[in-house]
C-alpha positions in Angstrom: 65.2 -291.0 -65.9 65.8 -287.8 -63.9 67.7 -288.4 -60.7 66.0 -288.3 -57.4 68.1 -285.3 -56.2 66.0 -282.4 -57.5 66.8 -278.8 -57.5 64.7 -278.4 -54.3 66.3 -281.1 -52.2 69.8 -280.2 -53.3 69.6 -276.4 -53.1 72.1 -274.6 -50.9 69.3 -272.8 -49.0 67.5 -276.0 -48.1 70.7 -277.8 -47.0 71.7 -274.9 -44.7 68.2 -274.6 -43.2 68.2 -278.4 -42.7 71.3 -278.2 -40.6 70.0 -275.3 -38.5 66.5 -276.6 -38.0 67.8 -280.1 -37.3 69.8 -278.7 -34.3 67.1 -276.3 -33.0 63.7 -278.0 -33.6 62.8 -281.3 -31.8 62.3 -284.2 -34.3 58.7 -284.6 -33.0 57.8 -281.3 -34.8 59.5 -282.4 -38.1 57.2 -285.1 -39.3 55.3 -285.5 -42.5 52.0 -285.4 -40.5 52.9 -282.1 -38.9 53.9 -280.6 -42.3 50.7 -281.9 -43.9 48.5 -280.3 -41.3 50.5 -277.0 -41.5 49.7 -276.9 -45.2 46.0 -277.5 -44.5 46.0 -274.7 -41.9 47.8 -272.4 -44.4 45.0 -273.2 -46.9 42.2 -272.2 -44.6 44.2 -269.2 -43.2 44.6 -267.8 -46.7 40.8 -267.5 -47.0 39.4 -266.9 -43.5 42.0 -265.3 -41.3 42.1 -261.5 -41.6 45.4 -259.9 -42.5 47.2 -257.8 -39.9 48.7 -254.5 -41.0 52.3 -254.2 -39.8 53.1 -250.9 -41.4 53.2 -248.9 -44.6 55.7 -249.0 -47.5 54.6 -245.6 -48.7 51.5 -244.4 -50.5 48.7 -246.9 -50.6 51.2 -249.8 -50.1 50.8 -251.6 -46.8 52.9 -254.4 -45.3 50.6 -257.1 -44.0 51.1 -260.3 -42.0 48.7 -263.0 -43.2 47.9 -266.2 -41.5 49.2 -268.4 -44.3 52.6 -266.7 -44.0 53.0 -268.1 -40.5 51.9 -271.6 -41.3 54.0 -271.8 -44.4 57.1 -270.6 -42.7 56.6 -273.3 -40.0 56.1 -275.9 -42.7 59.2 -274.8 -44.5 61.3 -275.1 -41.3 59.8 -278.5 -40.5 60.5 -279.7 -44.0 64.0 -278.5 -44.0 64.6 -280.3 -40.6 63.5 -283.7 -41.9 66.1 -286.3 -42.3 66.5 -287.7 -45.8 65.4 -291.1 -44.5 62.1 -289.5 -43.3 61.2 -288.0 -46.7 58.3 -289.3 -48.7 58.7 -291.1 -52.0 60.9 -289.1 -54.4 59.2 -286.5 -56.5 58.3 -287.7 -59.9 59.9 -286.4 -63.1 56.7 -284.5 -63.8 57.0 -282.6 -60.5 60.6 -281.9 -61.1 59.7 -280.5 -64.6 57.0 -278.2 -63.1 59.3 -277.1 -60.3 62.1 -276.3 -62.8 59.7 -274.1 -64.8 58.4 -272.4 -61.7 61.9 -271.7 -60.5 62.8 -270.3 -64.0 59.9 -267.9 -63.7 61.0 -266.9 -60.1 64.5 -266.2 -61.4 63.1 -264.1 -64.2 61.0 -262.2 -61.6 64.1 -261.6 -59.4 66.1 -260.4 -62.5 63.3 -258.0 -63.4 63.5 -256.5 -59.9 67.2 -255.9 -60.2 66.6 -254.5 -63.7 63.9 -252.2 -62.4 66.2 -251.0 -59.6 68.9 -250.3 -62.1 66.5 -248.3 -64.4 64.8 -246.6 -61.5 61.3 -248.0 -62.4 61.1 -249.5 -58.9 61.0 -247.0 -56.1 59.8 -249.3 -53.3 62.2 -252.2 -53.2 60.5 -253.7 -50.1 57.3 -254.1 -52.0 59.1 -255.9 -54.8 60.8 -258.2 -52.3 57.5 -259.1 -50.7 56.0 -259.9 -54.1 58.9 -262.3 -54.7 58.4 -263.8 -51.3 54.7 -264.4 -52.0 55.5 -266.2 -55.2 58.0 -268.3 -53.4 55.3 -269.2 -50.9 53.2 -270.4 -53.8 56.1 -272.5 -55.0 56.5 -273.9 -51.5 52.8 -274.9 -51.4 53.1 -276.8 -54.7 56.4 -278.4 -53.9 55.5 -279.7 -50.4 52.0 -280.7 -51.4 53.2 -282.6 -54.4 55.7 -284.6 -52.3 53.5 -285.3 -49.2 50.4 -286.2 -51.3 52.2 -289.2 -52.9 51.0 -291.0 -49.8 47.4 -291.9 -50.3 46.3 -291.0 -46.8 47.8 -287.5 -47.1 46.3 -287.1 -50.6 42.8 -287.9 -49.2 43.4 -285.4 -46.4 44.3 -282.7 -48.9 41.3 -283.4 -51.2 39.0 -283.4 -48.2 40.5 -280.1 -47.0 39.9 -278.5 -50.4 36.3 -279.8 -50.4 35.6 -278.5 -46.9 37.2 -275.1 -47.8 34.6 -274.6 -50.5 31.8 -275.8 -48.4 32.7 -273.3 -45.6 33.0 -270.5 -48.2 29.5 -271.3 -49.5 28.0 -271.5 -46.0 29.6 -268.2 -45.1 28.2 -266.7 -48.3 24.6 -267.7 -47.4 25.1 -266.5 -43.9 26.3 -263.1 -45.0 23.6 -262.8 -47.6 20.8 -263.3 -45.1 22.6 -261.4 -42.3 24.3 -258.5 -44.2 26.9 -256.5 -42.3 26.0 -253.2 -43.8 23.9 -251.3 -46.3 24.9 -251.3 -49.9 25.9 -247.7 -50.9 27.6 -248.0 -54.2 26.9 -249.9 -56.3 23.4 -250.4 -55.3 23.7 -254.1 -54.5 25.3 -255.9 -51.6 28.4 -257.8 -52.6 29.5 -260.7 -50.5 33.1 -261.1 -49.1 33.7 -257.4 -49.0 33.7 -257.0 -45.2 35.7 -258.6 -42.4 37.1 -261.2 -42.2 37.5 -260.4 -45.9 38.9 -257.2 -47.3 37.2 -256.3 -50.6 37.5 -259.8 -51.9 34.3 -260.2 -53.9 36.3 -260.8 -57.1 38.9 -263.0 -55.5 36.4 -265.2 -53.7 34.4 -265.4 -56.9 37.5 -266.7 -58.6 38.0 -269.3 -55.9 34.4 -270.4 -56.1 34.7 -270.7 -59.9 37.7 -273.0 -59.4 35.9 -275.1 -56.7 32.7 -275.4 -58.8 34.7 -276.4 -61.9 36.4 -279.2 -60.0 33.1 -280.5 -58.7 31.4 -280.1 -62.1 34.1 -282.3 -63.6 33.3 -285.0 -61.0 29.6 -284.6 -61.8 30.0 -285.0 -65.5 32.5 -287.9 -65.4 32.3 -290.2 -62.4 30.5 -293.5 -62.7 28.7 -293.5 -59.4 25.5 -291.6 -59.7 25.4 -290.7 -56.0 28.8 -288.9 -56.4 27.6 -287.2 -59.5 24.4 -286.0 -57.7 26.2 -284.8 -54.7 28.8 -282.9 -56.8 26.1 -281.3 -58.9 24.1 -280.3 -55.8 27.1 -278.6 -54.4 27.8 -276.7 -57.6 24.2 -275.5 -57.6 24.4 -274.4 -54.0 27.7 -272.6 -54.6 26.2 -270.8 -57.6 24.2 -268.5 -55.4 27.1 -267.1 -53.3 29.0 -266.8 -56.6 26.1 -264.7 -58.1 26.0 -262.5 -54.9 29.6 -261.5 -55.3 28.4 -259.7 -58.4 31.7 -260.4 -60.0 31.2 -260.6 -63.7 34.7 -261.8 -64.3 33.9 -264.8 -62.1 30.6 -265.4 -64.0 32.4 -265.6 -67.3 35.2 -267.8 -65.7 32.7 -270.3 -64.6 30.7 -270.2 -67.8 33.8 -270.6 -69.9 35.0 -273.6 -67.8 31.6 -275.3 -68.1 31.6 -274.7 -71.8 35.0 -276.2 -72.1 33.7 -279.4 -70.7 31.9 -280.3 -73.9 35.4 -281.1 -75.4 36.1 -283.7 -72.8 34.8 -287.3 -72.5 31.9 -286.6 -70.2 28.3 -287.7 -69.8 26.7 -285.0 -71.8 23.2 -285.5 -70.4 24.5 -284.6 -67.0 26.2 -281.6 -68.5 22.9 -280.4 -70.1 21.0 -281.0 -66.9 23.4 -279.1 -64.7 23.7 -276.3 -67.2 19.9 -276.0 -67.5 19.6 -275.9 -63.7 22.2 -273.1 -63.4 20.6 -271.1 -66.1 17.1 -271.4 -64.6 18.4 -270.6 -61.1 20.1 -267.5 -62.4 17.3 -266.3 -64.6 14.1 -267.2 -62.8 15.1 -266.6 -59.2 15.5 -263.0 -57.8 19.3 -263.1 -57.9 19.8 -259.8 -59.9 22.1 -261.8 -62.2 20.3 -260.6 -65.3 20.7 -256.9 -64.4 24.3 -257.4 -63.5 25.1 -259.0 -66.9 22.9 -256.5 -68.8 25.0 -253.7 -67.4 27.8 -254.9 -69.6 26.4 -253.0 -72.5 26.8 -249.7 -70.7 30.2 -250.7 -69.4 31.6 -251.5 -72.9 30.0 -248.4 -74.5 31.3 -246.0 -71.9 34.4 -244.0 -72.7 35.0 -242.4 -69.3 37.6 -244.4 -67.4 36.2 -243.1 -64.1 32.7 -244.3 -64.8 33.2 -247.5 -66.9 35.3 -250.3 -65.5 36.2 -251.5 -69.0 37.4 -248.1 -70.1 39.3 -247.8 -66.9 41.0 -251.2 -67.6 41.8 -250.1 -71.1 43.3 -246.9 -69.8 45.4 -248.6 -67.2 46.6 -251.3 -69.7 47.5 -248.5 -72.2 49.6 -246.7 -69.5 51.2 -250.0 -68.5 52.9 -250.3 -71.9 54.3 -246.7 -72.0 58.0 -247.0 -72.7 57.6 -250.8 -72.9 59.9 -250.8 -75.9 62.8 -249.9 -73.6 61.7 -252.5 -70.9 60.6 -255.3 -73.2 63.3 -257.8 -72.1 62.8 -257.9 -68.3 59.9 -255.4 -67.8 59.6 -252.7 -65.2 60.3 -255.1 -62.4 58.0 -257.2 -60.3 56.1 -254.9 -57.9 56.9 -251.8 -59.9 53.2 -250.8 -59.6 50.4 -251.6 -57.3 48.7 -254.8 -58.4 45.3 -253.0 -58.5 46.7 -250.9 -61.3 46.5 -253.8 -63.8 43.3 -255.8 -63.3 44.9 -258.4 -65.5 47.4 -261.2 -64.6 48.7 -261.2 -68.1 49.3 -257.4 -68.3 51.0 -257.6 -64.9 53.3 -260.4 -66.0 54.3 -259.0 -69.4 54.8 -255.4 -68.2 56.6 -256.2 -64.9 58.7 -259.3 -65.9 59.0 -258.6 -69.7 59.2 -261.1 -72.5 61.5 -263.4 -70.5 59.2 -263.7 -67.5 56.1 -264.0 -69.7 57.8 -266.8 -71.7 58.5 -268.9 -68.5 55.0 -268.1 -67.1 53.3 -269.2 -70.3 55.3 -272.4 -70.5 54.6 -273.1 -66.8 50.8 -272.8 -67.1 50.8 -274.4 -70.5 52.8 -277.4 -69.3 50.4 -277.8 -66.4 47.5 -278.1 -68.8 49.3 -280.5 -71.1 50.5 -282.8 -68.3 47.0 -282.6 -66.8 45.4 -283.6 -70.1 47.8 -286.6 -70.4 47.0 -287.7 -66.9 43.3 -287.5 -67.7 43.8 -289.7 -70.8 45.7 -292.3 -68.8 43.2 -292.5 -66.0 40.6 -295.2 -65.9 37.4 -294.3 -67.8 34.6 -293.0 -65.4 36.9 -293.4 -62.4 37.1 -290.8 -59.7 40.7 -290.1 -60.7 39.6 -289.2 -64.2 36.7 -287.1 -62.9 39.2 -285.1 -60.7 41.4 -284.5 -63.7 38.5 -283.4 -65.9 37.5 -281.0 -63.0 41.1 -279.8 -62.6 41.3 -279.0 -66.3 38.0 -277.1 -66.2 39.4 -275.2 -63.1 42.5 -274.4 -65.2 40.3 -272.9 -67.8 38.3 -270.9 -65.2 41.6 -269.5 -63.7 42.9 -268.6 -67.1 39.7 -266.7 -68.0 39.5 -265.1 -64.6 43.1 -263.9 -65.0 42.2 -261.9 -68.1 40.6 -259.2 -65.9 42.1 -260.0 -62.5 45.5 -260.7 -61.1 44.2 -264.1 -60.1 47.5 -266.0 -59.5 49.1 -263.1 -57.6 46.3 -263.1 -55.0 46.8 -265.6 -52.2 43.0 -266.4 -51.9 43.1 -267.9 -55.4 46.8 -268.9 -55.8 47.2 -270.9 -52.6 44.2 -273.1 -53.2 45.1 -273.5 -56.9 48.7 -274.6 -56.2 47.5 -276.8 -53.2 45.0 -278.6 -55.5 47.5 -278.8 -58.4 50.2 -280.3 -56.2 47.7 -282.8 -54.6 46.6 -284.2 -58.0 50.0 -284.3 -59.7 51.4 -286.1 -56.7 49.7 -289.4 -57.4 52.1 -291.9 -58.8 51.3 -293.2 -62.3 52.3 -296.6 -63.7 54.5 -294.8 -66.2 55.6 -291.2 -65.6 54.8 -288.9 -68.5 58.3 -287.3 -68.5 61.4 -289.4 -68.5 
């Protein structure tokens, strides 16, 4: 068995912060309930609170303050100030294993920054520092969620919060579609989630909706109670329209791939066929412009001008990303060496900025999540809500992995924070026998 004292609880930073916060912050503000609600607020703030520009780091780099930054900082302070006797049930060996892999990737990212500074490939150290801080926030979301959600009441709160998050995003999508904030100039269709309180987030919100719909689809395909299956399927169908109106093709394929992956799981295939048929009919028969958006792919793939074809533009950027990579293969050019929009691929970003070392730990991290999630699904009671949630999570994992091929999905807070929030919530539930010992 792995000892209760994990790398998180016993880290020098946490111990120092615990002493400072314990002296400065009243104990009433250092409770599990407060921390749980701060995490929920961070989840909603990541999606709906506009960012505030604090300054510029040069060029097109801006330094922004986001709502989730404030709530996560408060949650970190509150967690550090808790007495050991106040902590929740010790983290399971699974959580410890995931945290260790996550920290290994963070260390590789930090090493890549110092390596980039040494080679001169990083000319804006502040940008690289902020990228590292953002990834630390994602680790914090997972670590705190995975500990607090071991209490069933908190777990239910977190699952309900994730459900409400998607419902609000869907409602906002319908509201904006029927009350557009401006005329579509280019391209000649109105994309949702591009205007305040969002900031050009059509692809990002499309990725979030794909994740949310995949989770609900898993419930629809697996759960025993027909009313739960019907409600989940109805929500997937409702969310399908805001997803279409983002006109994010990468999100279309992420959802399609996730739903196709479901055929390999122990699901009720009749429900799978019914929901798939409803989505296809809704997309093809209703005036959603889905067909024209997908049919444009032929022109996109055939075009050779990187300024007029998004695919050619991606290929051009990816080719330039690997220039001199033979000299940077070990640790990459350094996290934050280039603007994230340069890549349009999480995988290209990781391998070119953190090198082979960072890519190895990243691949092991996301691969271990899928393996452990699959084991959890197998151990869950057949047709139970717990198994349905794990099927949905695995489908969501597939959606995120597909979305990451042409988007820096797990670098973007609008996708990464909900993803790690959901992942920590599901992995937190104690099992009769832990998978790792």
